[in-house]
C-alpha positions as CSV (number, residue, x, y, z in Angstrom):
1,M,16.8,34.2,-39.8
2,V,13.9,32.2,-41.0
3,D,11.0,33.9,-42.8
4,S,8.0,32.9,-41.9
5,T,6.2,33.0,-45.2
6,D,8.7,30.0,-45.7
7,M,7.7,28.3,-42.7
8,D,3.8,28.6,-43.5
9,R,4.8,27.2,-46.9
10,D,6.7,24.3,-46.0
11,G,3.6,23.6,-42.9
12,S,1.3,23.7,-46.1
13,D,3.0,21.3,-48.2
14,I,3.7,19.0,-45.4
15,E,0.0,19.1,-44.6
16,V,-0.8,18.6,-48.3
17,D,1.2,15.4,-48.5
18,L,0.1,13.8,-45.3
19,N,-3.8,14.0,-46.5
20,N,-3.0,13.3,-50.3
21,D,-0.9,9.9,-49.5
22,L,-4.0,8.9,-47.0
23,D,-6.1,9.7,-49.1
24,T,-4.6,7.6,-51.9
25,N,-4.0,4.6,-49.2
26,T,-8.0,4.8,-48.8
27,S,-9.2,4.7,-52.3
28,N,-6.6,1.9,-52.8
29,L,-8.3,0.0,-49.9
30,N,-11.5,0.7,-51.2
31,K,-10.8,-0.8,-54.5
32,E,-9.4,-4.1,-53.4
33,N,-12.0,-4.8,-50.4
34,G,-15.0,-3.6,-52.0
35,E,-15.6,-1.7,-48.6
36,D,-17.6,1.3,-47.8
37,G,-15.4,4.6,-47.5
38,F,-15.9,5.4,-44.1
39,E,-15.4,1.7,-42.7
40,C,-12.0,1.7,-44.5
41,Q,-11.0,5.2,-43.6
42,Q,-12.0,4.1,-39.9
43,R,-9.6,0.8,-39.8
44,T,-6.8,2.8,-41.4
45,D,-7.1,5.5,-38.8
46,D,-7.2,2.7,-36.0
47,E,-4.4,0.7,-37.4
48,W,-2.4,3.7,-37.2
49,F,-3.2,5.2,-34.2
50,R,-2.0,1.2,-32.3
51,G,1.2,1.9,-34.2
52,F,1.8,4.6,-31.6
53,F,2.0,1.7,-28.6
54,E,3.9,-1.5,-30.7
55,S,6.7,-2.1,-28.8
56,D,9.7,-2.1,-31.2
57,G,11.9,-4.0,-28.7
58,E,13.5,-0.5,-27.3
59,H,13.3,0.9,-24.1
60,E,10.7,-1.4,-22.6
61,D,12.4,-1.1,-19.4
62,E,10.8,2.3,-19.2
63,F,7.6,0.7,-18.2
64,D,8.4,-1.5,-15.5
65,G,6.4,-1.5,-12.1
66,F,3.3,-0.9,-13.8
67,D,1.8,-4.3,-14.0
68,V,-2.1,-4.3,-13.3
69,E,-2.5,-8.2,-12.3
70,W,-0.6,-10.4,-10.0
71,K,1.5,-13.1,-12.0
72,T,2.2,-16.6,-11.0
73,S,5.3,-17.1,-13.0
74,N,8.2,-15.2,-14.8
75,F,9.0,-13.3,-11.9
76,D,10.9,-10.1,-12.0
77,E,13.9,-9.9,-9.6
78,R,14.2,-7.3,-6.9
79,N,17.0,-4.8,-6.7
80,E,17.1,-4.4,-2.7
81,R,18.6,-1.4,-1.3
82,T,20.7,-1.4,1.9
83,Y,19.9,0.4,5.1
84,S,21.3,3.7,5.3
85,E,21.7,4.7,8.7
86,I,24.6,3.5,11.2
87,G,22.9,0.8,13.2
88,A,24.1,-0.4,16.8
89,S,24.7,1.5,20.3
90,T,25.4,5.0,19.3
91,F,27.3,5.6,22.9
92,V,29.9,3.1,24.5
93,H,30.8,2.8,28.4
94,P,34.4,1.9,29.1
95,E,34.4,-1.6,30.5
96,N,34.1,-0.7,34.2
97,A,30.8,1.0,33.8
98,L,28.2,0.4,36.3
99,P,24.5,-0.4,35.8
100,H,23.2,2.6,36.7
101,N,25.5,4.3,34.3
102,Y,23.5,2.6,31.4
103,F,20.3,3.6,33.3
104,E,21.0,7.1,33.0
105,L,21.2,6.5,29.3
106,I,17.5,5.9,29.3
107,W,16.3,7.9,32.2
108,G,18.0,11.3,32.1
109,Q,18.7,14.7,34.3
110,D,15.6,16.6,32.7
111,L,13.5,13.3,33.4
112,W,14.7,13.8,37.3
113,Q,14.2,17.4,37.4
114,H,11.1,17.3,35.9
115,M,9.8,14.5,38.9
116,V,11.1,16.7,41.3
117,T,9.7,20.1,40.1
118,E,6.0,18.5,39.7
119,T,5.8,16.6,42.7
120,N,6.9,19.9,45.3
121,R,4.5,22.1,43.3
122,Y,1.7,19.1,43.7
123,A,3.1,18.8,47.5
124,E,2.5,22.3,48.1
125,K,-0.6,23.0,46.9
126,E,-2.3,20.1,48.4
127,R,-0.8,20.7,52.0
128,T,-2.0,24.3,51.8
129,R,-5.2,23.2,50.6
130,N,-5.8,20.4,52.9
131,P,-3.1,21.0,55.9
132,P,-2.1,17.6,57.5
133,P,-2.7,17.4,61.4
134,P,0.0,18.6,63.9
135,F,1.3,15.2,64.6
136,A,1.5,14.2,60.8
137,P,5.5,13.5,59.2
138,C,7.3,16.9,58.5
139,W,7.3,17.2,54.7
140,V,10.8,18.3,53.1
141,P,10.4,19.5,49.7
142,V,12.2,16.4,47.7
143,D,16.0,16.7,45.6
144,I,17.1,14.5,42.7
145,P,18.9,12.6,45.1
146,A,15.9,11.2,47.2
147,M,14.3,10.9,44.4
148,K,16.5,8.4,42.8
149,A,16.6,6.8,46.0
150,F,12.8,6.8,46.1
151,I,12.6,5.2,42.5
152,G,15.6,2.5,43.4
153,L,13.6,1.4,46.6
154,C,10.4,1.0,44.0
155,F,12.4,-1.0,41.7
156,C,13.3,-3.4,44.6
157,M,9.8,-3.7,45.7
158,G,9.0,-5.5,42.3
159,V,12.1,-7.8,42.8
160,L,11.1,-8.4,46.4
161,R,7.5,-8.8,47.3
162,L,6.1,-8.4,50.6
163,P,2.8,-8.4,51.9
164,S,2.8,-4.7,53.0
165,R,4.7,-1.7,52.0
166,N,5.9,-1.3,55.6
167,D,6.9,-4.4,56.1
168,Y,10.1,-3.2,53.9
169,W,11.1,-1.4,57.2
170,R,10.3,-3.8,59.8
171,V,13.1,-4.4,62.4
172,K,11.9,-7.1,64.5
173,K,14.1,-9.9,64.9
174,R,11.6,-12.7,64.1
175,M,11.0,-10.7,60.5
176,F,12.5,-11.0,57.4
177,R,14.7,-7.4,57.5
178,T,15.6,-5.7,54.6
179,A,18.1,-2.5,54.3
180,F,15.5,-0.3,53.4
181,N,15.7,1.7,56.3
182,T,19.3,2.6,55.9
183,I,18.6,4.0,52.4
184,M,15.5,6.2,53.1
185,P,13.2,6.2,56.5
186,R,9.9,5.3,55.5
187,D,7.9,8.3,56.4
188,K,9.9,10.2,54.1
189,F,9.1,7.4,51.2
190,N,5.4,7.5,52.3
191,L,5.3,11.1,51.7
192,I,6.9,10.7,48.4
193,W,4.5,7.8,47.4
194,R,1.6,10.3,48.3
195,Y,2.8,13.4,46.3
196,L,4.6,11.9,43.7
197,H,3.3,13.8,40.5
198,L,4.5,14.2,36.8
199,T,2.1,16.9,35.7
200,D,0.9,20.4,36.6
201,N,-2.7,20.0,37.3
202,V,-3.5,23.9,37.1
203,A,-1.7,24.4,33.8
204,P,-4.0,25.2,31.0
205,P,-5.3,22.5,29.4
206,P,-4.2,21.9,25.6
207,A,-6.4,22.6,22.9
208,R,-6.8,18.9,22.4
209,P,-6.9,16.9,25.7
210,D,-4.1,14.3,26.3
211,K,-5.4,11.2,27.5
212,L,-2.0,10.2,28.3
213,K,-0.8,12.9,30.8
214,K,-1.0,10.9,33.9
215,I,1.2,7.5,34.0
216,S,-1.0,4.3,34.7
217,M,-0.1,0.8,34.8
218,L,-0.4,-1.7,32.0
219,K,-2.4,-4.0,34.1
220,F,-5.4,-1.9,35.1
221,K,-8.8,-2.3,36.1
222,G,-10.0,0.9,37.4
223,R,-12.1,3.5,35.5
224,L,-10.4,4.7,32.6
225,G,-12.3,5.7,29.3
226,F,-9.6,3.9,27.0
227,R,-9.3,0.5,28.9
228,Q,-9.3,-2.5,26.8
229,Y,-10.5,-6.0,27.1
230,M,-8.6,-8.7,25.1
231,P,-9.9,-11.9,26.1
232,L,-7.1,-14.0,24.4
233,K,-4.3,-12.4,26.3
234,P,-3.0,-13.3,29.7
235,T,-3.6,-10.3,30.9
236,K,-7.3,-9.3,29.7
237,W,-7.8,-5.9,31.2
238,G,-5.9,-3.2,30.5
239,I,-4.0,-0.5,28.3
240,K,-3.4,-1.5,24.5
241,V,0.1,-0.4,23.6
242,W,1.5,-0.5,20.2
243,T,5.4,-1.3,20.1
244,L,8.3,-1.0,17.5
245,A,10.8,-3.7,18.8
246,E,14.4,-4.8,17.7
247,S,13.5,-8.1,16.5
248,E,16.5,-10.1,18.1
249,T,16.4,-8.4,21.6
250,G,12.9,-7.6,21.9
251,Y,14.5,-3.6,23.1
252,I,11.5,-1.2,22.7
253,H,12.6,1.4,20.0
254,Q,9.2,3.1,19.7
255,F,5.5,3.0,21.3
256,Q,2.2,4.5,21.4
257,V,-0.5,4.0,23.4
258,Y,-4.0,3.6,22.0
259,T,-6.5,5.6,23.7
260,G,-9.6,4.6,21.7
261,K,-11.1,5.7,18.6
262,E,-10.2,8.5,16.4
263,E,-12.2,10.3,13.7
264,N,-11.2,11.1,10.7
265,Q,-9.1,7.7,10.3
266,E,-8.8,7.5,6.2
267,K,-7.0,4.1,5.9
268,G,-8.1,2.4,9.1
269,L,-6.2,2.2,12.8
270,S,-3.8,-0.8,11.6
271,H,-2.6,1.6,8.9
272,R,-2.3,4.5,11.0
273,V,-0.5,2.8,13.9
274,V,2.5,1.3,11.6
275,T,3.1,4.8,10.1
276,D,3.3,6.7,12.9
277,L,5.6,4.0,14.7
278,I,8.0,4.2,11.5
279,G,7.7,7.7,10.1
280,H,10.8,8.8,11.4
281,L,12.6,5.9,9.6
282,N,11.2,6.6,6.4
283,H,13.7,6.7,3.5
284,T,16.3,4.6,5.3
285,N,15.5,0.9,4.1
286,I,14.9,-0.4,7.2
287,R,13.2,-3.9,7.5
288,V,10.1,-4.2,9.6
289,F,8.2,-7.3,10.2
290,M,4.7,-7.0,11.7
291,A,1.9,-9.4,12.5
292,N,-1.4,-10.0,9.9
293,Y,-3.3,-7.4,12.0
294,Y,-1.1,-4.5,10.0
295,T,-0.2,-6.5,7.2
296,S,-2.2,-5.1,3.9
297,P,-1.4,-4.7,0.4
298,A,-2.3,-0.9,0.5
299,L,0.1,-0.3,3.5
300,L,2.9,-2.1,2.2
301,T,2.7,0.4,-1.1
302,D,2.4,3.4,0.6
303,L,5.3,3.0,2.8
304,C,8.0,5.3,1.7
305,G,11.7,4.0,2.1
306,V,10.9,1.0,4.3
307,Y,10.7,-2.3,3.8
308,A,8.0,-4.5,5.2
309,C,6.7,-8.2,5.4
310,G,4.4,-9.9,7.2
311,A,1.8,-12.2,7.7
312,V,-1.2,-11.3,6.1
313,R,-5.4,-12.1,6.6
314,N,-6.7,-13.4,3.3
315,N,-9.7,-11.1,3.3
316,R,-7.7,-8.1,2.6
317,K,-8.2,-6.3,-0.2
318,G,-5.9,-6.5,-3.3
319,L,-4.1,-9.8,-2.6
320,P,-4.0,-11.8,-5.7
321,T,-7.1,-14.4,-6.6
322,A,-5.0,-17.0,-7.3
323,L,-3.2,-17.8,-3.9
324,L,-6.6,-17.1,-1.6
325,P,-7.4,-20.3,0.5
326,R,-10.8,-21.0,-1.5
327,N,-9.0,-21.2,-4.8
328,V,-6.1,-23.6,-4.0
329,M,-5.5,-27.5,-3.3
330,L,-2.2,-27.6,-1.4
331,D,-0.6,-30.7,0.1
332,K,1.4,-30.7,3.6
333,H,4.3,-28.1,3.0
334,E,3.6,-27.2,-0.6
335,F,3.4,-23.6,-1.3
336,L,2.7,-21.0,-4.3
337,V,3.7,-17.5,-4.8
338,A,2.8,-14.7,-6.7
339,Q,4.0,-10.9,-7.9
340,K,2.9,-7.4,-8.4
341,D,5.0,-4.8,-9.0
342,D,6.7,-4.5,-5.7
343,L,4.9,-6.7,-3.8
344,S,5.4,-10.3,-3.4
345,C,2.7,-12.9,-1.5
346,S,3.0,-16.4,-0.8
347,I,1.0,-19.1,0.5
348,W,2.1,-22.0,2.5
349,Q,0.3,-25.3,3.7
350,D,1.1,-26.0,7.3
351,K,-1.2,-26.9,10.2
352,K,-3.2,-24.8,8.1
353,Y,-2.5,-21.9,5.3
354,V,-0.3,-19.5,6.1
355,M,0.1,-16.1,3.7
356,V,2.7,-13.7,3.9
357,L,3.2,-10.8,2.0
358,S,6.5,-8.6,1.4
359,N,7.7,-5.4,-0.6
360,F,11.2,-6.2,-0.6
361,H,11.4,-10.5,-1.2
362,S,11.9,-11.8,-4.7
363,P,9.5,-14.4,-5.1
364,N,12.3,-16.6,-6.6
365,D,14.3,-16.7,-3.3
366,M,13.8,-19.8,-1.2
367,G,14.8,-20.4,2.7
368,T,14.0,-23.2,5.1
369,V,12.0,-23.6,8.0
370,N,12.2,-26.3,10.6
371,R,9.2,-28.9,11.4
372,R,8.7,-32.0,13.0
373,S,5.4,-33.5,10.9
374,G,4.5,-36.1,13.5
375,N,8.4,-37.2,14.0
376,P,10.3,-36.6,17.3
377,T,13.2,-34.8,15.3
378,Q,12.7,-31.8,13.2
379,R,13.4,-31.8,9.4
380,S,14.1,-28.4,7.1
381,V,11.3,-28.0,4.9
382,K,11.7,-25.5,2.0
383,V,9.5,-22.5,1.8
384,P,9.6,-18.8,0.2
385,K,12.2,-16.7,1.9
386,M,9.5,-14.2,2.6
387,L,8.0,-16.7,5.0
388,A,11.5,-18.1,6.5
389,D,12.2,-14.8,7.2
390,Y,9.0,-13.8,9.0
391,Q,9.2,-16.5,11.2
392,K,12.7,-15.7,12.4
393,F,12.2,-12.1,13.2
394,M,8.6,-12.3,14.3
395,K,9.7,-15.0,17.0
């Protein structure tokens, strides 16, 4: 057991010794330099304070990742992590499986039942409110097999185009004939078309109205609060949809419909869209490639366990000043690269400047792209790997 008196005495001795040493050093400096005691004392304290931050060559790696400026040389290598999930299909059909077996993996039994329930509900209410005339076709509540036949005929109409819907049931010899009437009578198809419904109109409205509770076509010219005009698109009027798709097959993994401007959007629409679409993939180390509308240093820094790469607009905040087009003069197919913490950025001169930003590529990694440059045959051009990967996976 330690006596508290001894602790106090020891502490007092140490304090006196330090003060004595400091006074002695200060006195000696005053004599040698002939300076005022206060100024010399301040210089000594400053040197003593800076000693805490001087590196002795040990444990320098503890402060990696805290660079405050972009650098264009002496790059740090990246330790890339692999994708942590199991990819590919989660269900394998036998070799003799039919096309509808694969379709059922997407369009499940729950959706069929929902369509049947809401269509019958809507038909009953409409026919009660507005009774049809006596000579009108009789309505028979639809079931799942009938709904499947109806949707199948709709798919066929999308492949085989005829002037009128009733033309698919024509039986005159001089006109093109189909087998539609062997699958479903025309009157029954028209009734299901009339009453097809996917939502309950009398259900209590949610606290936040859902603008997407009714299904609409992407190409749309009618009245709609979130219809968009995109002059550079082949379909100029329609509904804007954000998609997360597999890069080689184009298979849509996740999508979101744009329903108009939102309030309280702190980091911008593009930032919000990306984080919404890939939120369920956080901490999986998946690689995502995106167009310049979405890419920014702030977004790539905020992603949680998601690797991202994309073309970037040169007016985004936080880009390296040395790589901005106004500050560089590059010949055809020349490039520059820069690095800051986990971010790597490159600028490449093609027909115009192309900037790419990545949070997983190393600035030292190189790749190739094919270019003609006025020649009939293509040749390989050396570029940063982040640019080569962007062109490969965004195509």
